[in-house]
SERO-4910 file (N, C-alpha, C, O; in steps of 0.05 Angstrom, whole numbers):
BEGIN
 pado doro    nc1    nc2    nc3   cac1   cac2   cac3    cc1    cc2    cc3    oc1    oc2    oc3
  Met    A   -295   -247    609   -266   -245    611   -254   -274    614   -265   -290    628
  Ala    A   -233   -279    599   -220   -305    601   -191   -301    608   -178   -282    598
  Ile    A   -180   -318    626   -152   -316    634   -136   -335    617   -142   -359    615
  Ala    A   -115   -325    604    -98   -342    588    -77   -356    605    -63   -343    621
  Leu    A    -76   -382    602    -58   -397    618    -32   -403    602    -22   -426    603
  Phe    A    -22   -383    589      3   -387    575     22   -364    582     12   -342    587
  Pro    A     48   -369    583     66   -349    592     76   -332    569     67   -336    546
  Leu    A     93   -313    575    103   -295    554    125   -308    538    127   -302    514
  Arg    A    140   -325    550    163   -336    536    166   -366    540    188   -377    536
  Asn    A    145   -380    547    145   -408    551    121   -421    539    102   -407    532
  Asn    A    122   -447    536     99   -462    526     79   -465    549     86   -461    572
  Ala    A     54   -473    543     33   -474    563     36   -498    581     22   -500    601
  Asn    A     55   -516    576     57   -540    592     76   -536    616     80   -555    631
  Asn    A     88   -513    619    107   -510    642    100   -486    659    118   -474    671
  Val    A     74   -478    660     66   -456    677     42   -465    694     30   -486    689
  Ser    A     36   -449    713     13   -455    731    -12   -457    714    -16   -442    695
  Pro    A    -30   -476    720    -28   -495    743    -14   -521    736    -14   -540    752
  Phe    A     -1   -523    713     13   -548    705     41   -549    717     52   -571    719
  Ser    A     52   -527    725     77   -526    738     80   -499    751     61   -483    750
  Tyr    A    103   -493    762    107   -467    774    131   -454    762    152   -466    759
  Ser    A    128   -428    754    150   -414    742    149   -385    751    128   -374    757
  Val    A    172   -372    751    174   -344    757    192   -331    736    208   -344    724
  Leu    A    189   -305    732    204   -290    712    211   -263    724    194   -247    730
  Phe    A    237   -258    727    247   -233    738    263   -218    716    277   -231    700
  Phe    A    261   -192    716    276   -175    697    298   -160    711    313   -145    698
  Asp    A    301   -163    737    322   -149    752    330   -166    776    318   -187    780
  Gly    A    349   -156    791    357   -171    815    386   -181    813    400   -174    794
  Gln    A    394   -198    831    421   -209    832    421   -237    823    404   -253    831
  Leu    A    439   -244    806    441   -271    795    447   -291    818    437   -313    818
  Glu    A    464   -283    837    472   -301    858    450   -304    879    450   -323    894
  Asn    A    430   -285    880    408   -287    899    383   -274    886    375   -253    894
  Pro    A    372   -288    866    349   -275    851    324   -270    868    308   -254    860
  Tyr    A    321   -284    891    297   -281    907    300   -260    929    282   -257    945
  Leu    A    322   -245    929    326   -225    949    304   -204    947    301   -191    927
  Gly    A    290   -200    969    268   -181    970    242   -192    960    221   -178    961
  Arg    A    241   -216    950    217   -229    940    217   -259    947    212   -276    930
  Glu    A    224   -264    972    228   -292    981    202   -308    978    204   -333    975
  Lys    A    179   -295    979    154   -310    977    150   -323    950    133   -341    947
  Ser    A    165   -314    930    162   -326    904    178   -352    901    174   -367    882
  Asn    A    195   -358    921    211   -382    920    195   -405    931    194   -409    955
  Arg    A    182   -421    913    167   -444    922    182   -470    916    170   -492    918
  Phe    A    207   -469    908    221   -493    900    234   -506    924    241   -493    944
  Pro    A    237   -533    924    228   -551    902    199   -558    906    189   -561    928
  Leu    A    185   -562    883    158   -572    883    158   -601    875    171   -608    856
  Thr    A    144   -617    889    144   -646    884    121   -656    867    123   -677    855
  Ser    A     99   -641    867     75   -650    851     59   -626    843     62   -604    854
  Phe    A     42   -630    823     26   -608    813     -3   -618    811     -8   -641    802
  Gly    A    -21   -602    819    -50   -609    818    -67   -584    819    -58   -562    813
  Pro    A    -92   -588    828   -110   -564    829   -100   -543    848   -107   -519    845
  Asp    A    -84   -550    867    -74   -530    886    -46   -521    880    -32   -509    897
  Ser    A    -36   -526    855    -10   -516    847     -9   -486    850    -27   -472    842
  Pro    A     13   -475    861     14   -447    867     18   -429    842     30   -438    822
  Phe    A      9   -405    844     15   -384    825     33   -364    839     31   -359    863
  Asp    A     52   -353    824     68   -331    835     50   -307    841     31   -302    827
  Ser    A     56   -293    862     40   -270    869     59   -246    873     79   -248    887
  Pro    A     52   -223    861     28   -218    845     30   -231    818     52   -233    806
  Leu    A      8   -240    807      7   -255    782      5   -237    758    -11   -219    757
  Glu    A     22   -243    739     21   -229    713      6   -247    693     13   -271    691
  Thr    A    -14   -237    680    -31   -253    663    -41   -238    639    -36   -214    636
  Ile    A    -56   -252    622    -68   -240    598    -97   -246    598   -106   -269    604
  Val    A   -114   -226    591   -142   -230    589   -151   -222    561   -138   -206    547
  Val    A   -174   -232    552   -184   -227    526   -213   -216    528   -228   -226    545
  Asp    A   -220   -197    512   -247   -187    512   -267   -210    509   -263   -229    494
  Gly    A   -289   -208    524   -309   -230    523   -322   -233    496   -329   -255    488
  Lys    A   -324   -211    481   -335   -212    454   -314   -202    435   -305   -179    436
  Trp    A   -305   -220    417   -284   -214    399   -296   -208    371   -309   -226    359
  Val    A   -292   -184    361   -303   -176    335   -282   -180    314   -258   -173    318
  Thr    A   -290   -191    292   -271   -197    270   -262   -171    257   -278   -153    251
  Ser    A   -236   -169    253   -225   -146    239   -232   -146    210   -237   -168    198
  Tyr    A   -234   -123    198   -240   -121    169   -227    -96    157   -219    -78    171
  Thr    A   -224    -97    131   -211    -75    116   -228    -66     93   -238    -83     77
  His    A   -232    -41     90   -245    -29     66   -224    -17     48   -206     -4     58
  Gln    A   -226    -21     22   -208    -10      3   -224      3    -19   -245     -7    -28
  Trp    A   -214     26    -29   -227     40    -51   -206     54    -67   -184     60    -58
  Asn    A   -213     60    -92   -194     75   -109   -210     89   -132   -232     81   -139
  Phe    A   -198    110   -142   -209    124   -165   -186    128   -184   -166    140   -178
  Thr    A   -188    116   -208   -166    115   -227   -173    127   -254   -195    123   -264
  Val    A   -154    142   -265   -157    154   -292   -133    145   -308   -110    147   -300
  Glu    A   -139    134   -332   -118    126   -351   -120    141   -377   -141    148   -386
  Arg    A    -96    145   -389    -95    160   -414    -72    149   -431    -49    147   -421
  Glu    A    -77    143   -457    -55    136   -475    -43    161   -486    -56    176   -501
  Leu    A    -18    167   -478     -5    191   -487      7    188   -515      3    205   -532
  Leu    A     21    166   -519     32    159   -545     26    130   -551     16    116   -533
  Lys    A     32    121   -575     27     93   -581     43     76   -562     67     80   -558
  Asp    A     30     56   -550     42     37   -531     51     51   -505     66     38   -489
  Thr    A     42     75   -499     50     89   -475     25     98   -460      9    112   -471
  Arg    A     23     90   -435     -1     96   -419      7    110   -393     26    102   -380
  Leu    A     -9    131   -386     -6    145   -361    -30    137   -343    -53    139   -352
  Arg    A    -25    130   -319    -46    123   -300    -42    139   -275    -20    141   -264
  Met    A    -64    151   -265    -64    166   -240    -87    155   -223   -110    151   -233
  Ala    A    -82    151   -198   -102    138   -180   -100    149   -152    -78    154   -142
  Tyr    A   -123    152   -140   -124    156   -111   -132    129    -99   -152    117   -107
  Val    A   -117    120    -79   -122     94    -67   -124     98    -36   -108    111    -24
  Gly    A   -146     87    -25   -150     89      3   -156     62     16   -168     44      4
  Thr    A   -147     59     41   -152     34     56   -158     42     85   -145     59     97
  Gln    A   -178     29     96   -186     34    124   -190      6    138   -207     -9    129
  Ser    A   -174      1    158   -176    -24    173   -188    -18    200   -181      1    213
  Thr    A   -207    -35    208   -223    -30    233   -223    -55    250   -220    -77    241
  His    A   -226    -50    276   -227    -71    297   -201    -87    297   -201   -112    299
  Leu    A   -178    -73    295   -153    -87    296   -146    -94    325   -154    -80    344
  Lys    A   -131   -116    328   -124   -125    354   -103   -106    367    -84    -97    354
  Gly    A   -106   -101    392    -87    -85    408    -85    -97    436   -100   -115    442
  Glu    A    -68    -86    451    -65    -95    479    -55    -72    496    -41    -54    487
  Tyr    A    -63    -72    521    -54    -52    540    -55    -64    568    -68    -85    573
  Asp    A    -42    -52    587    -42    -61    614    -67    -51    628    -69    -27    635
  Gln    A    -86    -69    633   -111    -61    646   -107    -55    675   -124    -43    688
  Asn    A    -84    -64    686    -79    -60    715    -55    -41    718    -38    -45    736
  Ala    A    -54    -21    701    -31     -3    703    -30     12    729    -51     20    740
  Pro    A     -7     16    741     -5     30    767    -13     59    765     -6     73    745
  Ile    A    -26     69    786    -34     97    787    -11    113    801     -4    107    824
  Tyr    A     -1    132    787     22    148    798     13    164    822     -8    176    822
  Asn    A     30    163    843     24    178    867     41    204    867     65    203    872
  Pro    A     28    227    862     44    252    860     56    260    887     73    278    888
  Asn    A     47    248    909     58    255    935     84    240    941     96    245    962
  Arg    A     92    223    923    117    208    927    136    216    905    129    226    884
  Thr    A    162    211    910    182    216    890    181    195    868    167    174    871
  Leu    A    195    200    846    196    181    824    208    154    834    198    133    827
  Ala    A    229    156    850    241    132    860    222    116    878    221     92    876
  Gln    A    207    130    894    187    117    911    165    104    895    156     82    901
  Asn    A    156    117    874    136    105    856    147     81    842    132     61    838
  Arg    A    172     82    833    184     58    820    185     35    840    183     12    831
  Ala    A    190     40    865    193     19    885    166      8    894    166    -13    908
  Thr    A    144     20    886    118     11    896     99      6    872     75     12    874
  Ile    A    109     -4    850     93     -7    826     69    -25    831     46    -17    826
  Asp    A     73    -49    842     51    -67    847     32    -58    869      9    -65    869
  Asp    A     42    -42    887     25    -32    909      6    -11    898    -15     -6    910
  Arg    A     12      1    875     -5     22    864    -24     12    842    -38     28    829
  Arg    A    -25    -14    839    -43    -25    818    -71    -26    829    -75    -34    853
  Pro    A    -91    -20    813   -119    -21    823   -128    -48    832   -143    -50    852
  Ile    A   -120    -69    818   -128    -96    825   -105   -110    839    -85   -117    826
  Gln    A   -106   -113    865    -85   -124    881    -84   -155    876   -104   -167    870
  Gly    A    -60   -166    880    -56   -194    875    -47   -200    847    -39   -222    841
  Phe    A    -49   -180    829    -40   -182    802    -19   -160    796    -21   -139    807
  Ser    A     -1   -167    778     17   -146    768      5   -136    742    -16   -124    742
  Arg    A     19   -141    719      7   -133    694    -16   -151    687    -15   -175    690
  Ile    A    -38   -139    677    -60   -154    665    -62   -143    636    -74   -123    631
  Asp    A    -50   -158    618    -50   -149    590    -77   -157    577    -83   -180    575
  Arg    A    -91   -137    570   -118   -141    558   -116   -140    528   -108   -120    516
  Phe    A   -125   -162    515   -127   -162    486   -155   -151    478   -175   -160    489
  Phe    A   -155   -132    461   -181   -121    451   -178   -115    422   -157   -117    410
  Asn    A   -201   -108    409   -201   -105    380   -213    -78    373   -233    -76    358
  Gly    A   -202    -56    384   -214    -30    380   -196    -11    365   -202     13    364
  Leu    A   -174    -20    353   -156     -2    339   -163     -1    309   -179    -17    299
  Asn    A   -152     19    296   -156     22    267   -131     32    254   -112     41    268
  Ala    A   -129     30    228   -107     40    212   -117     50    186   -138     41    176
  Ser    A   -103     69    174   -111     80    149    -88     84    130    -65     88    139
  Tyr    A    -94     84    104    -74     89     83    -87    105     61   -108     97     51
  Asn    A    -74    127     54    -84    143     31    -60    150     14    -39    158     23
  Ala    A    -64    148    -12    -42    151    -30    -50    162    -58    -72    156    -68
  Leu    A    -32    178    -70    -33    185    -98    -13    167   -112     11    167   -105
  Gln    A    -22    151   -131     -5    133   -145     -5    140   -175    -26    141   -188
  Val    A     19    145   -186     22    153   -214     41    133   -227     62    127   -216
  Ser    A     33    124   -251     51    105   -265     51    112   -295     31    120   -306
  Leu    A     74    109   -307     78    112   -336     89     86   -347    110     77   -338
  Asp    A     74     74   -365     80     47   -375     83     48   -405     64     53   -419
  Lys    A    107     43   -414    111     40   -443    114     10   -449    134     -2   -441
  Arg    A     95     -1   -462     95    -29   -469    118    -35   -488    128    -18   -502
  Tyr    A    126    -61   -489    150    -68   -505    144    -63   -535    125    -74   -546
  Ser    A    161    -47   -547    160    -42   -576    186    -30   -583    199    -15   -568
  His    A    195    -35   -608    220    -24   -618    243    -31   -599    263    -16   -597
  Gly    A    242    -54   -586    264    -64   -570    266    -50   -543    288    -51   -531
  Phe    A    245    -37   -533    248    -22   -509    222    -22   -493    200    -20   -505
  Thr    A    224    -25   -467    200    -23   -449    209     -9   -423    232    -13   -414
  Val    A    191      6   -411    197     19   -386    172     21   -369    150     25   -380
  Leu    A    174     18   -343    152     22   -325    162     40   -302    181     33   -288
  Thr    A    149     63   -299    157     82   -279    133     87   -261    111     92   -270
  Ser    A    138     87   -234    116     90   -215    125    110   -193    148    110   -185
  Tyr    A    106    126   -185    111    144   -162     87    143   -143     64    143   -152
  Thr    A     93    141   -117     72    140    -97     77    161    -76     99    164    -65
  Trp    A     57    177    -70     57    196    -48     35    187    -29     12    189    -35
  Ser    A     43    178     -6     24    164     12     28    172     41     48    184     48
  Lys    A      8    165     57      9    169     85     -6    146     99    -29    141     93
  Ala    A      8    132    117     -4    110    131     -3    116    161     18    122    172
  Leu    A    -25    113    174    -28    119    203    -38     95    218    -55     79    208
  Asp    A    -29     91    242    -39     70    259    -32     76    289    -21     97    295
  Tyr    A    -40     58    306    -34     60    334    -12     41    343      2     45    363
  Gln    A     -8     20    327     10     -2    334     18    -15    308      2    -25    293
  Ser    A     44    -14    302     54    -23    276     62    -52    275     67    -62    253
  Arg    A     63    -65    297     69    -94    297     52   -108    317     42    -96    336
  Asn    A     48   -133    312     29   -148    329     35   -178    326     21   -192    311
  Gln    A     56   -187    339     65   -215    334     59   -233    358     52   -257    353
  Ala    A     60   -223    382     56   -241    405     48   -224    429     47   -199    428
  Ala    A     41   -237    450     33   -224    475     55   -205    484     79   -213    485
  Gln    A     48   -181    492     66   -160    501     87   -152    481    107   -140    488
  Asp    A     82   -159    455    101   -151    434    102   -121    430    123   -110    426
  Ala    A     79   -108    431     78    -79    426     53    -68    440     34    -60    426
  Pro    A     53    -66    466     30    -54    480     28    -25    474     48    -12    467
  Leu    A      4    -14    476     -1     14    471     15     31    490     18     24    513
  Ser    A     24     54    481     42     71    496     30     82    521     44     88    541
  Asn    A      4     87    522     -9     98    545    -36     84    550    -54     87    534
  Pro    A    -38     67    571    -62     52    575    -86     69    583   -109     60    583
  Phe    A    -81     95    590   -103    112    598   -113    130    575   -135    142    577
  Asn    A    -98    132    553   -106    148    530    -93    137    505    -70    143    499
  Phe    A   -108    120    491    -97    107    467    -90    127    445    -72    122    430
  Phe    A   -104    149    444   -100    168    422    -72    180    422    -63    190    402
  Leu    A    -59    180    445    -32    191    446    -12    174    431     11    183    426
  Gly    A    -20    150    423     -2    133    407     -8    133    377      4    118    362
  His    A    -27    150    369    -34    151    340    -12    166    325     -4    188    333
  Gly    A     -2    154    303     19    167    288     25    151    263     11    132    256
  Ser    A     46    159    250     54    146    225     62    117    230     74    111    250
  Thr    A     55    100    211     64     72    212     94     71    211    107     86    197
  Thr    A    106     52    226    135     50    227    147     45    199    169     56    193
  Gly    A    133     31    182    144     25    155    135     45    134    139     40    110
  Asp    A    122     67    142    112     86    122    135    100    108    153    110    120
  Arg    A    133    101     81    150    117     64    133    137     48    118    128     31
  Arg    A    135    162     55    117    182     43    120    184     13    101    187     -2
  His    A    145    182      3    150    185    -25    166    160    -34    185    152    -22
  Arg    A    157    149    -57    171    126    -68    170    127    -99    148    129   -110
  Phe    A    193    126   -111    195    127   -140    211    102   -149    233     97   -140
  Val    A    199     87   -168    212     63   -179    209     63   -209    188     67   -219
  Ser    A    232     59   -223    231     58   -252    248     34   -261    271     30   -252
  Ser    A    236     17   -278    250     -6   -288    249     -5   -319    230      5   -331
  Tyr    A    269    -16   -332    270    -15   -361    284    -40   -371    300    -53   -357
  Val    A    278    -47   -396    293    -68   -411    297    -57   -439    278    -48   -452
  Trp    A    321    -58   -449    328    -47   -475    344    -69   -491    366    -77   -482
  Asp    A    333    -77   -513    347    -95   -532    366    -78   -548    358    -63   -566
  Leu    A    392    -79   -541    412    -62   -554    414    -69   -584    415    -93   -591
  Pro    A    416    -49   -601    420    -54   -629    447    -66   -635    467    -59   -621
  Gly    A    449    -84   -654    474    -97   -661    481    -92   -690    466    -79   -705
  Ala    A    504   -101   -698    514    -98   -725    497   -113   -745    487   -135   -739
  Asn    A    494   -103   -769    479   -116   -790    496   -130   -810    486   -145   -827
  Arg    A    522   -126   -809    540   -138   -828    563   -152   -814    571   -144   -792
  Gly    A    572   -173   -826    595   -187   -816    586   -208   -796    573   -203   -776
  Val    A    594   -233   -801    586   -255   -784    596   -252   -756    582   -255   -736
  Leu    A    622   -245   -754    634   -242   -727    622   -218   -713    617   -219   -689
  Ala    A    619   -195   -727    608   -171   -714    579   -176   -704    572   -168   -682
  Lys    A    563   -190   -720    536   -196   -712    536   -215   -688    520   -212   -669
  Ala    A    554   -235   -688    555   -254   -665    563   -240   -639    553   -248   -618
  Ile    A    579   -219   -641    588   -206   -617    569   -185   -607    564   -182   -583
  Thr    A    557   -170   -626    541   -146   -618    511   -151   -616    497   -135   -604
  Arg    A    501   -172   -627    472   -177   -626    464   -192   -600    480   -204   -586
  Asp    A    437   -190   -595    424   -205   -573    434   -197   -546    437   -213   -528
  Trp    A    440   -171   -542    446   -160   -516    422   -146   -505    408   -132   -519
  Lys    A    417   -150   -479    395   -136   -465    407   -120   -442    423   -131   -426
  Phe    A    400    -95   -441    409    -77   -419    384    -70   -402    365    -59   -413
  Ser    A    384    -77   -377    361    -72   -360    370    -62   -333    393    -64   -325
  Gly    A    351    -50   -318    357    -40   -292    333    -32   -276    311    -30   -287
  Ile    A    337    -27   -251    315    -17   -233    327      5   -216    347      1   -202
  Leu    A    314     28   -217    321     51   -200    300     55   -178    276     56   -184
  Thr    A    309     56   -153    291     60   -131    299     84   -115    322     87   -106
  Leu    A    281    103   -111    285    127    -94    262    128    -75    239    127    -83
  Gln    A    268    131    -49    246    133    -30    255    149     -5    278    150      2
  Ser    A    235    162      7    240    178     31    244    159     55    240    135     52
  Gly    A    252    170     77    259    153    100    235    143    116    213    152    113
  Arg    A    241    123    133    221    113    152    219    131    176    238    146    182
  Phe    A    197    129    190    192    146    213    201    132    239    201    108    240
  Phe    A    209    148    258    218    137    284    211    157    306    204    180    301
  Thr    A    214    148    330    210    164    354    233    160    373    251    143    367
  Ile    A    234    175    394    256    173    414    243    167    441    228    183    451
  Ala    A    249    144    452    237    136    477    251    149    501    275    155    499
  Ala    A    236    153    522    248    164    547    263    142    561    261    118    554
  Thr    A    279    150    580    295    130    595    289    135    625    280    157    633
  Gly    A    294    115    641    291    118    670    263    113    680    257    120    703
  Asp    A    245    103    663    218     96    672    204    120    685    196    118    709
  Pro    A    200    142    671    188    166    684    158    162    691    148    177    708
  Leu    A    145    142    680    117    136    688    115    115    710     93    108    718
  Ala    A    138    106    719    140     87    742    122     63    738    102     59    753
  Gly    A    128     47    719    113     22    715     96     21    690     84      1    684
  Ile    A     96     43    674     81     43    649    101     49    627    115     69    627
  Ser    A    102     31    608    121     33    586    110     53    565     86     58    564
  Gly    A    127     62    548    119     78    525    124    108    527    116    122    509
  Ala    A    136    117    548    141    146    551    161    155    530    180    140    523
  Arg    A    158    178    519    176    190    500    189    215    511    180    226    531
  Val    A    210    224    497    224    248    507    208    273    502    188    273    487
  Asp    A    216    295    514    205    321    509    219    334    485    244    331    482
  Leu    A    204    346    467    215    361    445    216    391    453    196    403    459
  Ile    A    240    402    451    245    429    460    246    447    435    258    440    415
  Gly    A    234    470    437    235    490    415    215    484    393    197    467    396
  Thr    A    218    498    371    200    495    348    215    487    323    240    488    322
  Gly    A    201    477    304    213    469    279    222    440    280    221    426    300
  Asn    A    231    430    257    239    402    254    267    398    266    286    412    257
  Pro    A    271    381    285    297    376    297    316    361    279    340    361    284
  Val    A    306    348    257    323    334    238    339    355    223    327    373    211
  Leu    A    365    353    222    382    373    210    381    371    179    373    350    169
  Pro    A    387    393    165    386    392    135    401    370    123    422    361    133
  Thr    A    391    359    101    404    336     88    425    344     67    438    327     56
  Asp    A    429    371     62    449    379     43    476    382     55    494    394     43
  Arg    A    480    372     79    506    372     92    524    349     82    514    332     67
  Ser    A    549    350     88    567    328     80    559    302     94    545    302    114
  Lys    A    569    280     82    562    254     93    573    252    122    559    241    139
  Gly    A    597    261    127    608    260    153    592    275    174    589    266    196
  Gln    A    582    298    166    566    314    185    539    300    191    531    300    214
  Lys    A    527    288    171    502    273    175    507    249    193    490    242    210
  Val    A    528    235    188    534    211    205    539    219    234    529    205    252
  Asp    A    553    241    238    560    249    265    536    260    280    534    257    305
  Gln    A    517    274    266    494    285    280    471    287    260    469    306    244
  Tyr    A    453    267    261    431    267    242    410    287    250    397    300    233
  Phe    A    405    290    276    386    310    286    399    326    309    420    318    319
  Asp    A    387    348    316    397    365    336    391    353    364    369    353    373
  Lys    A    412    343    376    409    329    402    400    347    424    388    338    444
  Thr    A    406    373    422    398    392    443    368    397    444    358    410    462
  Arg    A    354    387    424    325    392    423    309    371    439    284    373    440
  Phe    A    322    353    452    308    331    466    318    330    495    342    334    501
  Arg    A    300    323    513    307    318    541    287    297    552    265    294    542
  Asn    A    296    284    573    279    264    586    256    279    599    259    300    611
  Pro    A    231    268    598    208    282    609    208    282    640    222    266    653
  Ala    A    193    300    651    190    301    680    175    276    690    161    263    674
  Pro    A    177    269    715    163    246    726    133    248    721    121    270    723
  Asn    A    120    226    715     91    224    711     82    239    686     59    249    685
  Thr    A    100    242    666     92    254    641    101    236    618    121    223    620
  Leu    A     85    236    597     90    218    574    112    228    556    124    213    542
  Gly    A    117    255    557    135    267    538    120    281    516     98    272    509
  Thr    A    131    302    505    116    318    485    122    309    456    108    318    438
  Leu    A    142    292    452    147    283    425    126    263    417    121    243    430
  Gly    A    114    268    394     93    249    384    106    223    374    130    222    370
  Arg    A     89    203    371     98    177    361    104    179    331     88    188    315
  Asn    A    128    171    324    137    169    296    133    195    280    121    194    259
  Ile    A    142    217    291    140    242    277    167    251    264    168    270    250
  Leu    A    188    236    270    215    242    259    220    223    235    214    199    236
  Glu    A    231    234    214    236    219    189    266    213    186    283    231    188
  Gly    A    272    187    182    299    178    179    310    183    151    297    195    134
  Pro    A    335    174    146    348    179    120    333    165     97    321    144    101
  Gly    A    334    177     74    322    165     50    339    143     39    359    135     50
  Phe    A    329    132     16    342    109      4    343    113    -26    323    122    -38
  Ala    A    366    107    -38    369    109    -67    386     86    -77    407     81    -65
  Asn    A    378     72    -97    393     49   -107    387     44   -136    365     48   -146
  Leu    A    408     36   -150    406     28   -179    418      1   -182    442     -3   -176
  Asp    A    403    -18   -193    413    -45   -201    411    -46   -231    392    -37   -243
  Ala    A    431    -58   -244    432    -59   -273    444    -86   -282    459    -99   -266
  Ser    A    438    -94   -306    449   -119   -317    452   -117   -347    438   -103   -361
  Met    A    472   -132   -357    476   -136   -386    476   -166   -390    491   -181   -378
  Val    A    458   -174   -409    455   -203   -414    458   -208   -444    446   -195   -460
  Lys    A    475   -227   -450    480   -235   -478    468   -262   -482    475   -281   -468
  Gly    A    450   -265   -502    437   -291   -507    450   -304   -531    457   -291   -551
  Val    A    453   -331   -530    465   -347   -551    448   -371   -555    442   -386   -536
  Arg    A    439   -376   -580    424   -400   -585    442   -425   -584    465   -424   -593
  Leu    A    431   -447   -572    445   -472   -570    429   -494   -582    415   -509   -568
  Pro    A    429   -496   -609    412   -516   -623    418   -544   -615    400   -562   -617
  Met    A    442   -550   -605    448   -578   -597    431   -587   -573    430   -610   -566
  Leu    A    419   -567   -558    402   -573   -535    372   -573   -542    355   -573   -524
  Gly    A    366   -572   -568    338   -572   -577    328   -544   -584    343   -525   -583
  Glu    A    302   -542   -590    291   -517   -599    293   -495   -577    296   -472   -583
  Ser    A    290   -503   -552    290   -484   -530    318   -479   -519    321   -464   -499
  Gly    A    339   -491   -531    366   -488   -520    375   -459   -522    375   -447   -543
  Leu    A    384   -448   -500    393   -421   -499    415   -418   -477    412   -428   -455
  Gly    A    436   -404   -485    457   -397   -466    457   -367   -460    451   -351   -478
  Gln    A    463   -360   -436    464   -332   -429    490   -326   -414    499   -341   -397
  Phe    A    503   -303   -422    525   -292   -407    514   -268   -393    503   -249   -406
  Arg    A    516   -267   -366    503   -246   -350    524   -231   -334    541   -243   -320
  Phe    A    523   -205   -336    538   -187   -319    518   -170   -304    503   -155   -316
  Glu    A    518   -172   -277    499   -158   -260    512   -141   -239    532   -150   -227
  Ala    A    502   -118   -235    513    -99   -215    490    -90   -197    470    -80   -206
  Phe    A    494    -94   -171    475    -85   -151    487    -61   -136    510    -62   -128
  Asn    A    470    -41   -132    480    -16   -120    503     -5   -137    526     -4   -128
  Val    A    497      1   -162    517      8   -182    536     30   -173    560     28   -177
  Phe    A    525     51   -160    542     73   -152    554     70   -124    566     89   -113
  Asn    A    550     46   -112    561     40    -86    553     62    -65    570     71    -49
  Arg    A    528     69    -66    518     90    -48    513     78    -21    504     56    -18
  Thr    A    520     93      0    515     85     27    487     95     35    483    119     38
  Asp    A    469     77     39    442     83     49    441     77     79    442     54     87
  Phe    A    438     98     94    440     95    123    413     86    135    392     92    124
  Gly    A    415     71    157    391     63    172    382     85    191    391    108    188
  Gln    A    366     78    210    356     97    229    378    107    248    396     91    254
  Pro    A    377    131    257    397    141    276    394    127    303    372    117    309
  Asn    A    415    129    319    413    118    346    395    136    363    398    161    363
  Thr    A    375    124    376    355    140    391    356    136    421    338    144    435
  Gly    A    378    124    431    381    121    459    392    147    472    415    154    468
  Ile    A    375    161    486    382    188    495    406    189    514    419    209    516
  Thr    A    411    166    527    435    165    544    458    151    531    479    147    544
  Asn    A    454    142    506    476    128    492    496    148    481    489    170    473
  Ser    A    522    140    481    543    158    471    540    163    442    551    183    432
  Asn    A    525    146    427    521    150    398    494    162    392    485    162    369
  Phe    A    482    174    412    455    186    408    456    206    385    473    224    384
  Gly    A    438    203    365    436    221    343    455    214    320    453    227    299
  Arg    A    472    194    323    490    186    302    478    164    284    461    149    292
  Leu    A    488    163    259    480    142    240    501    120    243    524    124    235
  Thr    A    494     98    253    513     76    259    508     51    242    523     32    245
  Gly    A    487     50    226    480     26    211    472     34    183    467     57    177
  Thr    A    469     14    166    461     19    138    438      1    130    433    -20    142
  Asp    A    423     10    110    402     -6     97    413    -15     70    424      1     55
  Gly    A    410    -40     63    419    -49     37    448    -58     38    461    -58     59
  Asn    A    459    -65     15    485    -76     12    504    -57     -2    495    -39    -17
  Pro    A    530    -61      1    549    -46    -16    547    -56    -45    532    -74    -51
  Arg    A    563    -44    -62    562    -52    -91    570    -81    -93    591    -89    -82
  Ile    A    555    -96   -108    561   -124   -114    561   -128   -144    542   -121   -157
  Leu    A    583   -139   -154    586   -145   -183    588   -176   -186    602   -189   -171
  Gln    A    573   -186   -205    574   -215   -209    572   -223   -238    558   -210   -254
  Leu    A    586   -243   -246    586   -255   -273    574   -282   -271    579   -297   -252
  Ala    A    558   -290   -291    545   -316   -290    541   -326   -319    538   -310   -337
  Ile    A    540   -352   -322    533   -365   -347    508   -382   -341    509   -398   -322
  Lys    A    488   -378   -356    463   -393   -352    455   -408   -377    457   -398   -399
  Ile    A    447   -433   -374    439   -450   -396    411   -459   -392    404   -470   -371
  Val    A    394   -454   -412    365   -461   -411    360   -482   -432    368   -478   -455
  Phe    A    347   -504   -424    341   -525   -444    315   -539   -436    306   -557   -449
***
């Protein structure tokens, strides 16, 4: 076991034993040491081997043997030429990642059922197995993640002035922890049972359809002016359709009294996400049935699984019209382009995830968007 001498939000040169620092998440600004006067060691005049540590000490430890993470990938693919220059491809693609880094509180407090929730919250450090320490975040490499997908693509290679590439993916990605950037960035939801955090990856999109095309528009064959105006136009675009990202609803009020990651209780049966064939206003006002959720009882994790609710889908079309003009005065490669581009052609509102704060007045409402509104732009481009 090794103790990390770096803090959660500071560099290693300003913490014990090189200096003394404390970090509080609650209390009074005018008297931050109220009720924890022993943490006030200021002013300190020098630092050495006997420099103090705040007590109880919050620290990070690393497994004594660190195993390198690795990923296995496999696929089975079938291709068939349906028509000239047109290919259909179908594939099963699998990925398995093993020995991924995770973290949990090795010194998580043991809930005392003989005390009230408020009393347990007030005695978090007193209920920790290893006294003298608060959180002991243990880095380990025992997690895994998986991805399985059916991938289908139809590819018409460029011929007769037209090309198209269409792809569809039906996939499922599972993990225990979807992000891993820094210490305490995403600890496991239950330090006593890691499996309760197994679920869909936060960025998982079960269905995704993308189609792109380029079409050299036919022009006039007669008349100098008609040919100059109608020839050398390209019409292209990208259509994206995908299902929503997954999310969960966290509990409030610290029902585990010192252990983060509790989720709400799911009441009743069936999917609490309301039908998508309702009007936009109805979906914005209530994306899911708020009556199906409640805060869990003390010392319970909540019955809602991790990332089992699916957010709004996404649909977008970008298109462009480009007119090319030869510019011989700039040499053989001289080319001018007039470009008209439209992003989000239909000005569709793609909503983000609903508000999941169970005590928030906007709970269950769609209050944000993914992507941009319609953007139209004109440009002239010169290549030489």
